[in-house]
N, CA, C and O atoms as a CHARMM CRD file, in Angstrom:
* protein
*
  276
    1    1 MET  N    -57.58900  -0.67300   0.84100 PROA 1      0.00000
    2    1 MET  CA   -56.89800  -0.00800  -0.24300 PROA 1      0.00000
    3    1 MET  C    -55.41100   0.12100   0.02900 PROA 1      0.00000
    4    1 MET  O    -54.60400   0.08500  -0.90000 PROA 1      0.00000
    5    2 SER  N    -55.04700   0.27000   1.27900 PROA 2      0.00000
    6    2 SER  CA   -53.64600   0.45000   1.61400 PROA 2      0.00000
    7    2 SER  C    -52.81600  -0.77500   1.22800 PROA 2      0.00000
    8    2 SER  O    -51.69100  -0.64400   0.74500 PROA 2      0.00000
    9    3 THR  N    -53.38000  -1.96600   1.44400 PROA 3      0.00000
   10    3 THR  CA   -52.67500  -3.19600   1.08600 PROA 3      0.00000
   11    3 THR  C    -52.51900  -3.29700  -0.42200 PROA 3      0.00000
   12    3 THR  O    -51.47600  -3.72900  -0.91500 PROA 3      0.00000
   13    4 LEU  N    -53.54600  -2.90500  -1.15200 PROA 4      0.00000
   14    4 LEU  CA   -53.48700  -2.92800  -2.61300 PROA 4      0.00000
   15    4 LEU  C    -52.45300  -1.93600  -3.13000 PROA 4      0.00000
   16    4 LEU  O    -51.69400  -2.25500  -4.04600 PROA 4      0.00000
   17    5 ASN  N    -52.41300  -0.73900  -2.55600 PROA 5      0.00000
   18    5 ASN  CA   -51.42600   0.26500  -2.97800 PROA 5      0.00000
   19    5 ASN  C    -50.00400  -0.20100  -2.67200 PROA 5      0.00000
   20    5 ASN  O    -49.10000  -0.03400  -3.49100 PROA 5      0.00000
   21    6 THR  N    -49.81400  -0.77900  -1.50500 PROA 6      0.00000
   22    6 THR  CA   -48.48700  -1.27400  -1.13700 PROA 6      0.00000
   23    6 THR  C    -48.05300  -2.39100  -2.08100 PROA 6      0.00000
   24    6 THR  O    -46.89600  -2.44800  -2.49800 PROA 6      0.00000
   25    7 GLY  N    -48.98200  -3.27100  -2.41200 PROA 7      0.00000
   26    7 GLY  CA   -48.66900  -4.36600  -3.33400 PROA 7      0.00000
   27    7 GLY  C    -48.31300  -3.85900  -4.71700 PROA 7      0.00000
   28    7 GLY  O    -47.37800  -4.35600  -5.34400 PROA 7      0.00000
   29    8 LEU  N    -49.06300  -2.85800  -5.20100 PROA 8      0.00000
   30    8 LEU  CA   -48.77500  -2.29600  -6.52600 PROA 8      0.00000
   31    8 LEU  C    -47.43600  -1.54900  -6.53900 PROA 8      0.00000
   32    8 LEU  O    -46.69000  -1.61600  -7.51600 PROA 8      0.00000
   33    9 LYS  N    -47.14200  -0.84200  -5.45300 PROA 9      0.00000
   34    9 LYS  CA   -45.84700  -0.15800  -5.36600 PROA 9      0.00000
   35    9 LYS  C    -44.70600  -1.16200  -5.37800 PROA 9      0.00000
   36    9 LYS  O    -43.69900  -0.96200  -6.05800 PROA 9      0.00000
   37   10 THR  N    -44.86600  -2.24000  -4.62600 PROA 10     0.00000
   38   10 THR  CA   -43.83100  -3.27600  -4.58000 PROA 10     0.00000
   39   10 THR  C    -43.64100  -3.91500  -5.94400 PROA 10     0.00000
   40   10 THR  O    -42.51300  -4.13700  -6.38200 PROA 10     0.00000
   41   11 LEU  N    -44.74000  -4.20800  -6.61000 PROA 11     0.00000
   42   11 LEU  CA   -44.68000  -4.80900  -7.94200 PROA 11     0.00000
   43   11 LEU  C    -44.01600  -3.86000  -8.93900 PROA 11     0.00000
   44   11 LEU  O    -43.18500  -4.28900  -9.74000 PROA 11     0.00000
   45   12 ALA  N    -44.37300  -2.58200  -8.89700 PROA 12     0.00000
   46   12 ALA  CA   -43.79000  -1.60100  -9.82100 PROA 12     0.00000
   47   12 ALA  C    -42.29500  -1.42600  -9.56300 PROA 12     0.00000
   48   12 ALA  O    -41.50500  -1.36300 -10.50500 PROA 12     0.00000
   49   13 CYS  N    -41.90700  -1.34800  -8.30000 PROA 13     0.00000
   50   13 CYS  CA   -40.48400  -1.19500  -7.98300 PROA 13     0.00000
   51   13 CYS  C    -39.68700  -2.43900  -8.38300 PROA 13     0.00000
   52   13 CYS  O    -38.57400  -2.33100  -8.89900 PROA 13     0.00000
   53   14 GLY  N    -40.25300  -3.60000  -8.14600 PROA 14     0.00000
   54   14 GLY  CA   -39.58100  -4.83500  -8.53700 PROA 14     0.00000
   55   14 GLY  C    -39.41800  -4.94200 -10.04000 PROA 14     0.00000
   56   14 GLY  O    -38.36400  -5.34800 -10.53000 PROA 14     0.00000
   57   15 PHE  N    -40.46900  -4.57700 -10.77900 PROA 15     0.00000
   58   15 PHE  CA   -40.39500  -4.59700 -12.23800 PROA 15     0.00000
   59   15 PHE  C    -39.38300  -3.58000 -12.74900 PROA 15     0.00000
   60   15 PHE  O    -38.61900  -3.86900 -13.67000 PROA 15     0.00000
   61   16 GLY  N    -39.37400  -2.38900 -12.15200 PROA 16     0.00000
   62   16 GLY  CA   -38.39900  -1.36900 -12.55300 PROA 16     0.00000
   63   16 GLY  C    -36.97300  -1.82800 -12.29500 PROA 16     0.00000
   64   16 GLY  O    -36.09300  -1.63000 -13.13300 PROA 16     0.00000
   65   17 ALA  N    -36.74100  -2.44300 -11.13800 PROA 17     0.00000
   66   17 ALA  CA   -35.40100  -2.94000 -10.82000 PROA 17     0.00000
   67   17 ALA  C    -34.98500  -4.03900 -11.79700 PROA 17     0.00000
   68   17 ALA  O    -33.82500  -4.10900 -12.20100 PROA 17     0.00000
   69   18 LEU  N    -35.92600  -4.88900 -12.17100 PROA 18     0.00000
   70   18 LEU  CA   -35.62900  -5.94700 -13.13200 PROA 18     0.00000
   71   18 LEU  C    -35.27600  -5.37800 -14.49700 PROA 18     0.00000
   72   18 LEU  O    -34.33900  -5.84600 -15.14200 PROA 18     0.00000
   73   19 VAL  N    -36.01800  -4.37600 -14.93700 PROA 19     0.00000
   74   19 VAL  CA   -35.74600  -3.74500 -16.24100 PROA 19     0.00000
   75   19 VAL  C    -34.38600  -3.05100 -16.22000 PROA 19     0.00000
   76   19 VAL  O    -33.61400  -3.17500 -17.17100 PROA 19     0.00000
   77   20 ILE  N    -34.09000  -2.33000 -15.15900 PROA 20     0.00000
   78   20 ILE  CA   -32.79400  -1.64500 -15.05800 PROA 20     0.00000
   79   20 ILE  C    -31.65900  -2.65400 -15.06200 PROA 20     0.00000
   80   20 ILE  O    -30.65100  -2.44500 -15.73700 PROA 20     0.00000
   81   21 THR  N    -31.80800  -3.74600 -14.31800 PROA 21     0.00000
   82   21 THR  CA   -30.77800  -4.78000 -14.27500 PROA 21     0.00000
   83   21 THR  C    -30.57100  -5.40900 -15.64600 PROA 21     0.00000
   84   21 THR  O    -29.43300  -5.64800 -16.05200 PROA 21     0.00000
   85   22 MET  N    -31.65400  -5.67800 -16.35900 PROA 22     0.00000
   86   22 MET  CA   -31.52900  -6.29000 -17.68100 PROA 22     0.00000
   87   22 MET  C    -30.85300  -5.35000 -18.67700 PROA 22     0.00000
   88   22 MET  O    -30.01500  -5.78400 -19.46700 PROA 22     0.00000
   89   23 VAL  N    -31.21000  -4.07200 -18.64500 PROA 23     0.00000
   90   23 VAL  CA   -30.60500  -3.10200 -19.56200 PROA 23     0.00000
   91   23 VAL  C    -29.11800  -2.93900 -19.27300 PROA 23     0.00000
   92   23 VAL  O    -28.30700  -2.89700 -20.19900 PROA 23     0.00000
   93   24 MET  N    -28.75700  -2.84800 -18.00300 PROA 24     0.00000
   94   24 MET  CA   -27.34000  -2.69600 -17.65600 PROA 24     0.00000
   95   24 MET  C    -26.55600  -3.96000 -17.99300 PROA 24     0.00000
   96   24 MET  O    -25.40800  -3.87000 -18.42700 PROA 24     0.00000
   97   25 SER  N    -27.14700  -5.12100 -17.80300 PROA 25     0.00000
   98   25 SER  CA   -26.47700  -6.37500 -18.15200 PROA 25     0.00000
   99   25 SER  C    -26.25600  -6.46300 -19.65600 PROA 25     0.00000
  100   25 SER  O    -25.17500  -6.84200 -20.10700 PROA 25     0.00000
  101   26 TRP  N    -27.27400  -6.11700 -20.42600 PROA 26     0.00000
  102   26 TRP  CA   -27.14500  -6.15600 -21.88700 PROA 26     0.00000
  103   26 TRP  C    -26.08700  -5.15900 -22.36500 PROA 26     0.00000
  104   26 TRP  O    -25.31700  -5.46000 -23.27700 PROA 26     0.00000
  105   27 SER  N    -26.05000  -3.98400 -21.75700 PROA 27     0.00000
  106   27 SER  CA   -25.04700  -2.99000 -22.11400 PROA 27     0.00000
  107   27 SER  C    -23.64300  -3.50400 -21.79900 PROA 27     0.00000
  108   27 SER  O    -22.71700  -3.30700 -22.58600 PROA 27     0.00000
  109   28 PHE  N    -23.48500  -4.16200 -20.65000 PROA 28     0.00000
  110   28 PHE  CA   -22.18200  -4.71400 -20.28700 PROA 28     0.00000
  111   28 PHE  C    -21.75300  -5.79600 -21.26700 PROA 28     0.00000
  112   28 PHE  O    -20.59500  -5.83600 -21.68300 PROA 28     0.00000
  113   29 VAL  N    -22.67800  -6.67100 -21.63700 PROA 29     0.00000
  114   29 VAL  CA   -22.34700  -7.73500 -22.59000 PROA 29     0.00000
  115   29 VAL  C    -21.96700  -7.14600 -23.94200 PROA 29     0.00000
  116   29 VAL  O    -21.01500  -7.60700 -24.57300 PROA 29     0.00000
  117   30 GLN  N    -22.69300  -6.14400 -24.38700 PROA 30     0.00000
  118   30 GLN  CA   -22.39500  -5.52500 -25.67600 PROA 30     0.00000
  119   30 GLN  C    -21.04800  -4.80600 -25.67100 PROA 30     0.00000
  120   30 GLN  O    -20.33400  -4.82300 -26.67400 PROA 30     0.00000
  121   31 SER  N    -20.69900  -4.18000 -24.55600 PROA 31     0.00000
  122   31 SER  CA   -19.45700  -3.41100 -24.51300 PROA 31     0.00000
  123   31 SER  C    -18.23100  -4.29400 -24.31400 PROA 31     0.00000
  124   31 SER  O    -17.11400  -3.85300 -24.58500 PROA 31     0.00000
  125   32 THR  N    -18.40800  -5.51800 -23.85100 PROA 32     0.00000
  126   32 THR  CA   -17.25100  -6.37800 -23.60000 PROA 32     0.00000
  127   32 THR  C    -17.09600  -7.49700 -24.61300 PROA 32     0.00000
  128   32 THR  O    -16.18000  -8.30800 -24.47900 PROA 32     0.00000
  129   33 THR  N    -17.94800  -7.57200 -25.61400 PROA 33     0.00000
  130   33 THR  CA   -17.80200  -8.60900 -26.62800 PROA 33     0.00000
  131   33 THR  C    -16.65200  -8.25200 -27.55600 PROA 33     0.00000
  132   33 THR  O    -16.35200  -7.07900 -27.77500 PROA 33     0.00000
  133   34 ALA  N    -16.01800  -9.27500 -28.09200 PROA 34     0.00000
  134   34 ALA  CA   -14.90700  -9.06500 -29.01000 PROA 34     0.00000
  135   34 ALA  C    -15.44700  -8.60500 -30.35700 PROA 34     0.00000
  136   34 ALA  O    -16.48400  -9.08300 -30.81800 PROA 34     0.00000
  137   35 ALA  N    -14.74600  -7.69000 -30.97200 PROA 35     0.00000
  138   35 ALA  CA   -15.15400  -7.20700 -32.28500 PROA 35     0.00000
  139   35 ALA  C    -14.89800  -8.29400 -33.32000 PROA 35     0.00000
  140   35 ALA  O    -13.84600  -8.93200 -33.29100 PROA 35     0.00000
  141   36 PRO  N    -15.82700  -8.51400 -34.22100 PROA 36     0.00000
  142   36 PRO  CA   -15.60900  -9.54700 -35.24200 PROA 36     0.00000
  143   36 PRO  C    -14.52000  -9.10600 -36.22000 PROA 36     0.00000
  144   36 PRO  O    -14.49700  -7.95700 -36.66100 PROA 36     0.00000
  145   37 SER  N    -13.62700 -10.02300 -36.54900 PROA 37     0.00000
  146   37 SER  CA   -12.55800  -9.68500 -37.49300 PROA 37     0.00000
  147   37 SER  C    -12.94900 -10.15700 -38.88900 PROA 37     0.00000
  148   37 SER  O    -13.76700 -11.06200 -39.05100 PROA 37     0.00000
  149   38 VAL  N    -12.34600  -9.52500 -39.89000 PROA 38     0.00000
  150   38 VAL  CA   -12.66800  -9.85000 -41.28000 PROA 38     0.00000
  151   38 VAL  C    -12.14500 -11.23700 -41.61400 PROA 38     0.00000
  152   38 VAL  O    -12.85000 -12.05100 -42.20900 PROA 38     0.00000
  153   39 THR  N    -10.90400 -11.49900 -41.22600 PROA 39     0.00000
  154   39 THR  CA   -10.32600 -12.82500 -41.43600 PROA 39     0.00000
  155   39 THR  C     -9.82000 -13.34900 -40.09600 PROA 39     0.00000
  156   39 THR  O     -9.51100 -12.57900 -39.18600 PROA 39     0.00000
  157   40 LEU  N     -9.74500 -14.63700 -39.99900 PROA 40     0.00000
  158   40 LEU  CA    -9.30500 -15.23700 -38.74800 PROA 40     0.00000
  159   40 LEU  C     -7.79900 -15.10100 -38.54400 PROA 40     0.00000
  160   40 LEU  O     -7.32300 -15.15500 -37.41000 PROA 40     0.00000
  161   41 ASP  N     -7.04300 -14.92600 -39.63100 PROA 41     0.00000
  162   41 ASP  CA    -5.59500 -14.83200 -39.52500 PROA 41     0.00000
  163   41 ASP  C     -5.10100 -13.41200 -39.26800 PROA 41     0.00000
  164   41 ASP  O     -3.91000 -13.20200 -39.04000 PROA 41     0.00000
  165   42 ALA  N     -5.99200 -12.45200 -39.30200 PROA 42     0.00000
  166   42 ALA  CA    -5.60000 -11.05500 -39.11000 PROA 42     0.00000
  167   42 ALA  C     -5.24300 -10.81100 -37.64400 PROA 42     0.00000
  168   42 ALA  O     -5.90500 -11.34100 -36.75200 PROA 42     0.00000
  169   43 PRO  N     -4.20600 -10.01700 -37.38700 PROA 43     0.00000
  170   43 PRO  CA    -3.87300  -9.71600 -35.99300 PROA 43     0.00000
  171   43 PRO  C     -4.92700  -8.82000 -35.36300 PROA 43     0.00000
  172   43 PRO  O     -5.69200  -8.15300 -36.06000 PROA 43     0.00000
  173   44 ALA  N     -4.95700  -8.81200 -34.06300 PROA 44     0.00000
  174   44 ALA  CA    -5.93000  -7.99500 -33.34700 PROA 44     0.00000
  175   44 ALA  C     -5.67100  -6.51400 -33.61900 PROA 44     0.00000
  176   44 ALA  O     -4.52100  -6.08900 -33.72300 PROA 44     0.00000
  177   45 ALA  N     -6.72900  -5.74600 -33.73200 PROA 45     0.00000
  178   45 ALA  CA    -6.59900  -4.33100 -34.04700 PROA 45     0.00000
  179   45 ALA  C     -6.05700  -3.54200 -32.86100 PROA 45     0.00000
  180   45 ALA  O     -5.31800  -2.57500 -33.04800 PROA 45     0.00000
  181   46 HSD  N     -6.41700  -3.94300 -31.64400 PROA 46     0.00000
  182   46 HSD  CA    -5.99600  -3.21300 -30.45200 PROA 46     0.00000
  183   46 HSD  C     -5.07300  -4.09500 -29.62900 PROA 46     0.00000
  184   46 HSD  O     -5.38400  -5.25400 -29.35200 PROA 46     0.00000
  185   47 MET  N     -3.95100  -3.54000 -29.24600 PROA 47     0.00000
  186   47 MET  CA    -3.00400  -4.25900 -28.40500 PROA 47     0.00000
  187   47 MET  C     -2.78800  -3.45700 -27.13500 PROA 47     0.00000
  188   47 MET  O     -2.69400  -2.23000 -27.17800 PROA 47     0.00000
  189   48 ALA  N     -2.70900  -4.13700 -26.02300 PROA 48     0.00000
  190   48 ALA  CA    -2.42700  -3.46500 -24.75700 PROA 48     0.00000
  191   48 ALA  C     -0.93900  -3.14300 -24.68900 PROA 48     0.00000
  192   48 ALA  O     -0.10600  -3.96800 -25.06200 PROA 48     0.00000
  193   49 LYS  N     -0.60500  -1.95800 -24.21800 PROA 49     0.00000
  194   49 LYS  CA     0.78900  -1.55500 -24.09700 PROA 49     0.00000
  195   49 LYS  C      1.11400  -1.33200 -22.63400 PROA 49     0.00000
  196   49 LYS  O      0.32900  -0.74900 -21.88700 PROA 49     0.00000
  197   50 LEU  N      2.26800  -1.80000 -22.24300 PROA 50     0.00000
  198   50 LEU  CA     2.74000  -1.57300 -20.88900 PROA 50     0.00000
  199   50 LEU  C      3.84700  -0.53800 -20.96500 PROA 50     0.00000
  200   50 LEU  O      4.88400  -0.77000 -21.58600 PROA 50     0.00000
  201   51 THR  N      3.62400   0.59400 -20.33700 PROA 51     0.00000
  202   51 THR  CA     4.63700   1.64100 -20.32900 PROA 51     0.00000
  203   51 THR  C      5.06000   1.89400 -18.89100 PROA 51     0.00000
  204   51 THR  O      4.23700   1.94900 -17.97700 PROA 51     0.00000
  205   52 ILE  N      6.33900   2.04300 -18.72200 PROA 52     0.00000
  206   52 ILE  CA     6.89300   2.32100 -17.40700 PROA 52     0.00000
  207   52 ILE  C      7.52200   3.70100 -17.44800 PROA 52     0.00000
  208   52 ILE  O      8.40600   3.97000 -18.26100 PROA 52     0.00000
  209   53 GLN  N      7.06400   4.56200 -16.57400 PROA 53     0.00000
  210   53 GLN  CA     7.60800   5.90400 -16.53500 PROA 53     0.00000
  211   53 GLN  C      8.86200   5.90100 -15.66600 PROA 53     0.00000
  212   53 GLN  O      8.89200   5.25000 -14.62100 PROA 53     0.00000
  213   54 PRO  N      9.89200   6.62300 -16.09000 PROA 54     0.00000
  214   54 PRO  CA    11.10000   6.67200 -15.26900 PROA 54     0.00000
  215   54 PRO  C     10.82400   7.37900 -13.95000 PROA 54     0.00000
  216   54 PRO  O     10.10800   8.38000 -13.90000 PROA 54     0.00000
  217   55 ARG  N     11.40500   6.84100 -12.88600 PROA 55     0.00000
  218   55 ARG  CA    11.22100   7.44400 -11.57300 PROA 55     0.00000
  219   55 ARG  C     12.30900   8.47600 -11.33400 PROA 55     0.00000
  220   55 ARG  O     13.46900   8.26900 -11.69000 PROA 55     0.00000
  221   56 HSD  N     11.92500   9.57400 -10.73500 PROA 56     0.00000
  222   56 HSD  CA    12.86900  10.62200 -10.43200 PROA 56     0.00000
  223   56 HSD  C     13.33900  10.45200  -9.00000 PROA 56     0.00000
  224   56 HSD  O     12.52700  10.43300  -8.07500 PROA 56     0.00000
  225   57 ILE  N     14.64000  10.32900  -8.81100 PROA 57     0.00000
  226   57 ILE  CA    15.18400  10.06400  -7.48600 PROA 57     0.00000
  227   57 ILE  C     15.02200  11.27400  -6.57800 PROA 57     0.00000
  228   57 ILE  O     14.85800  11.11800  -5.36800 PROA 57     0.00000
  229   58 TRP  N     15.06600  12.47800  -7.14300 PROA 58     0.00000
  230   58 TRP  CA    15.03600  13.65800  -6.29000 PROA 58     0.00000
  231   58 TRP  C     13.65400  13.92200  -5.67700 PROA 58     0.00000
  232   58 TRP  O     13.52800  14.81300  -4.83700 PROA 58     0.00000
  233   59 PHE  N     12.61500  13.17600  -6.07300 PROA 59     0.00000
  234   59 PHE  CA    11.31800  13.28600  -5.41100 PROA 59     0.00000
  235   59 PHE  C     11.21200  12.18300  -4.37300 PROA 59     0.00000
  236   59 PHE  O     11.22800  11.00200  -4.72000 PROA 59     0.00000
  237   60 GLY  N     11.10300  12.55000  -3.10900 PROA 60     0.00000
  238   60 GLY  CA    11.00600  11.55100  -2.05800 PROA 60     0.00000
  239   60 GLY  C     12.37900  11.05900  -1.64700 PROA 60     0.00000
  240   60 GLY  O     13.39700  11.65700  -2.00000 PROA 60     0.00000
  241   61 GLN  N     12.40200   9.97600  -0.90700 PROA 61     0.00000
  242   61 GLN  CA    13.67400   9.42700  -0.43000 PROA 61     0.00000
  243   61 GLN  C     14.30900   8.55600  -1.49400 PROA 61     0.00000
  244   61 GLN  O     13.62400   7.77900  -2.16000 PROA 61     0.00000
  245   62 SER  N     15.61600   8.68400  -1.65700 PROA 62     0.00000
  246   62 SER  CA    16.30800   7.84100  -2.63100 PROA 62     0.00000
  247   62 SER  C     16.65100   6.48100  -2.00900 PROA 62     0.00000
  248   62 SER  O     16.85400   5.50700  -2.73500 PROA 62     0.00000
  249   63 GLN  N     16.71800   6.40600  -0.68800 PROA 63     0.00000
  250   63 GLN  CA    17.01000   5.15700   0.01200 PROA 63     0.00000
  251   63 GLN  C     15.82700   4.85200   0.93700 PROA 63     0.00000
  252   63 GLN  O     15.17300   5.77300   1.42500 PROA 63     0.00000
  253   64 PRO  N     15.54800   3.57200   1.18000 PROA 64     0.00000
  254   64 PRO  CA    14.45000   3.25200   2.08300 PROA 64     0.00000
  255   64 PRO  C     14.77500   3.68600   3.52000 PROA 64     0.00000
  256   64 PRO  O     15.93700   3.69100   3.92700 PROA 64     0.00000
  257   65 ALA  N     13.75900   4.04100   4.26300 PROA 65     0.00000
  258   65 ALA  CA    13.94400   4.48500   5.63400 PROA 65     0.00000
  259   65 ALA  C     14.28700   3.29800   6.53300 PROA 65     0.00000
  260   65 ALA  O     13.82700   2.18100   6.29800 PROA 65     0.00000
  261   66 VAL  N     15.09300   3.54500   7.55800 PROA 66     0.00000
  262   66 VAL  CA    15.48900   2.51200   8.52300 PROA 66     0.00000
  263   66 VAL  C     14.93100   2.90400   9.88200 PROA 66     0.00000
  264   66 VAL  O     15.15400   4.01500  10.36200 PROA 66     0.00000
  265   67 LEU  N     14.21000   1.98500  10.49200 PROA 67     0.00000
  266   67 LEU  CA    13.66000   2.24800  11.81000 PROA 67     0.00000
  267   67 LEU  C     14.67900   1.83400  12.86900 PROA 67     0.00000
  268   67 LEU  O     15.20600   0.72200  12.82600 PROA 67     0.00000
  269   68 VAL  N     14.95500   2.72200  13.81100 PROA 68     0.00000
  270   68 VAL  CA    15.93000   2.45300  14.87000 PROA 68     0.00000
  271   68 VAL  C     15.19700   2.54400  16.21100 PROA 68     0.00000
  272   68 VAL  O     14.45000   3.48800  16.46600 PROA 68     0.00000
  273   69 ASP  N     15.42800   1.54600  17.05400 PROA 69     0.00000
  274   69 ASP  CA    14.81700   1.58000  18.39800 PROA 69     0.00000
  275   69 ASP  C     15.56700   2.48700  19.32000 PROA 69     0.00000
  276   69 ASP  O     15.19200   2.63200  20.48300 PROA 69     0.00000
């Protein structure tokens, strides 16, 4: 009986891992697909923006440190 129980546990765990992997893969595919547009000539609804925040000189060193032997 012990061999049968071990085999069933292994089979159940393997099946569970397969189901979890498939669900997570499907979720990833669904979340990363491009949204269908109404017309092909329409611009994309979402655009990535690059913003650069100004650096404040008074925080930290204003000049790079110099190592002296």
